[in-house]
C-alpha positions, 0 to 999 in steps of 0.5 A: 853555815854548819848545816849547809856544809854537813848536808852538802858533804852528804850529798857529794859524798854519799849515794842516797835515794833521790828522796833523801837528796831532795829532803837535804836540798830542802835543808840546804835551801832553808838554811841558806835562806836563814843565813841570809836573813841573819846577815840582813839582820846584821846589816841593819844593826849596822845601819842602826849604829850608824845612825840611819833610819830604819823601817820595821815591818811587824807581822803575826806568825805562828810559832808552833810550825817554826819550833817544829821545823827547827826541832826536826833538823836535830831529830837525829840526835834526839835519841841522845839529847831529847828535844821538848818544846813547851809553850806557856799559853798564860 
């Protein structure tokens, strides 16, 4: 929610190049989707606690693109707090 608020505030209060506006809109869209998935997960937990059956769909995913995408959201703060991603392939 914080990212959605921050990037929408940037769009509302600052003049920026069209490319930046598109980038910020993309961040808002992705964060809104992520928030929607989180809400769905909370609803699933509620259903499980209520004793309702839940179907699970397992699938293989590529983790590296997901991690780099998450790290990109915080790259502006990387100078103060470096982001290091390490994966043990064992």
